[in-house]
N, C-alpha and C positions, 0 to 999 in steps of 0.2 A: 435515441441515437443508433439503435440497431445492434446493441451488444447482447450476445447470448451469455447466460450465467453458467459458469463452469465451477466444479467443485473437486476436491481431492482429499486424501487422508491427512489426519493430523499428525500421524507418525510417519516420518519420511526417511529415505536413505540419504547417505552422504551425496550421492550423485545428483538427485533431484533438488536437494536443499542447498548444495554448495557447488560441486564440481561443474555441473552443466551450466551454471550461472556465471562461470568464469571467476569464482571466488577461490583464490589459491589456498594452499595448505597453511600458509603463515598469516592469513588474514585474521584480524582481531575478532571478527564475528564467530570464528570457530572456537574461541577460547571458552573454557568451562564457566567463566563468570558471565558469559553472554548466552550460552546455549545449554538446554537441558538434554543430556545424553542418556541413552537407555543401554542397559547391559547387553541385551541381545544384539547380535551382529548381522549385517546383511551379507549378500553373496560375495562381496569384496572384502569380507572380514573387517568391516568398519561398523562402529556402533550406530544403531538407529538414533534419530533425534526427534524431539518434538519440533515441528517446523517453526522456524523463526520468522517466516513471512509466508504469504500465499503464492509467492513466485514459483514454487514447484508445480502448481497447477498450470502455469504458463508452459513450463517444460513438457509436462504430460500432454497438454493439448497440441503443442507444436509437433510432438513425436507421433501423435495419433491422427492428425488431420492435415489435409493439404491446404495451402493458402488459396484464397484470402481467409484470414482468421480475425475474428472480432469478438472478444470475450471480456467479461469482468469476472473476477474471482474473489468473492467474499468468504470470510471464514475466521475461525479462531487461530491465533498464533501465540507463541510462547517464548519468553525471554526471561533471564534471571535478573529481574528488576522489580522493585516494589517501593513506591512512595506515592505522594499525592497526585503525581501526574503520570505514573507508570504502574502497570499491573503485570504480574508474571504471566497472566493470560489476558489477552486483549483481542479485539476484533480489527481486522484489516480488510481492505478491498483494493484489488489491483486491476488494472485494465491493460489489454494488449490488442494491438491492431497490426496485422501483417498483410502487406499487399505490395504490388509493384510500384506504387507511387505514394506510400505513406511518408509524411514529412513533418518537420518541426512546427510549421505553421498550423497544420491540422491538429497537432497535439495541443498547442496553446489554445486554439479556438475551442476544442473539446473541453479542456479543463476550465476555461473561463465560463463557458456556458453552464457546466456542471455546478460551479460555485455560485453562480447567480441563482440557479434554481434551488440549490440546497439551502443557502442562507437567506433566500427570498429578498435579494438585493439586486436591483437591475443596474444601479450606478456603482459598479464594483471597480475599485482601483487595485491593480495587481502589478507585480513585478516578477521577473524570472532571473535568478542568479545562477551563474555557472557553479557546478558542483561536481562530485565524483561518486560514481557507483560502478562496481566491476562489470555489471550486466548491461549498462547503457553507455553510449558514446556518440555524441556529446550528452552530458547529463546536466540537469538543472534542478533547482528547488524553487517552488512557487510561494510567494508571499502575498498576503492580502492586507490592505490597509485597514486601520481601525482607530477609533478614538474613544475616550472614556468620558461619560457624562453622567453626573449624579451617581458616581460609583458603579456605573453599568457600562460594560464593553459593547460598543456598537461597530459592527462589521460594515465595511464599504468605503468610507472616506476617513481621512485623518493623516497625521504625520508619523504615526507609529505603524510598525509592520509585524505580522505574525507569519512564521513559516508554517505552511499548511500541508505540503506534500512534496514528494520527489518524483522525478520523471526524466525522460530522455529517449533518444533513439536506441533501439535494441542493438547491442554490440554484435558486430558480424560474427564474432567467435561463438556467441550463444546460438545464433542461427545455424552455424556450421555444426555445433554440438547436437542440434536437433534435426540434422539432415535436411535443412532448408538451404537452397542455393542462394547465397548472399550476393551473387552477381546479378540476380533477377529480382529478389525480394528484399524489402527492408521493412522496418516497423517501428512503432513507438510503444512505450509502456509507462505506466504511472502507478503510484501506490500511496495510500494514506491510511491513517488510523481512524477507524469509525468512531471509537470512543472519544478520541481527542476532538474531532470536528463536531461531534454532538455536544461535548462540553463547551466548546466555543459558541455554538449556536444558542445554547440555553443558559449561558453564563454560569456554568458549574465550575467548582474549584478543585474537587477531589474525585479522581477517576474511580477510586475504590467504592464510592457510593453506588455505582452501577451493580456491584456484586454483593452488597451486604444484606440483601433480602428484606429490606425495610419497606413494607408495603405502603406505609404512610408517605415516605419519601418518594417512592415510585409514582404514586397517584398524584401527589402534590406537584410533581414536575412534568406531568403529562405523559408518563410512560406506562400507564395502566393498560391492561388488556382490552378494556372497553374502548380505547382510542384507536384500535386497529381492526 
């Protein structure tokens, strides 16, 4: 699809992780129970954070490059959460496309094609639901259909739905924060948890299995180094 891979630091400033993304001071994402804060402070006398998403890579890229921009940003992210479906450290990938004619239709087409390739299902039933994210407007969540047969989850068709990712058109405020003329350029962005979609593809139930260093489990589920 022509996306370049972009990366950034795991430890971020308030500006890159929150402010530039139009996340206000009173937003729940900034609270201690959701974010890992570090005692050291940045130039604005605000504590550094372990990034809660890979969106700061989007900000860094927009501030350092001229449009058009077309990147994906994979990496480790951190949130104060731990159970069978959440890990305090997890992997995320985000995509960003900035141009003069980026639109919601292109966004939907990109995501549908990605999911078809990733889940290896050509007849993929999807839906987009209105949602809210501070950094996109309009915003949406993408669901994929599935059904259960013989206690196994099958992606593609069915009358049940799974939320798979969040997306939307880049909020003009974010473009302005990155010194991009929002009267000329627009863009779309999307993000998903790599561990979560891998769990869905392979029918896994506990995200913590990825991090327990059990070589037998790793090899039995096809994640051994010999497979890559």
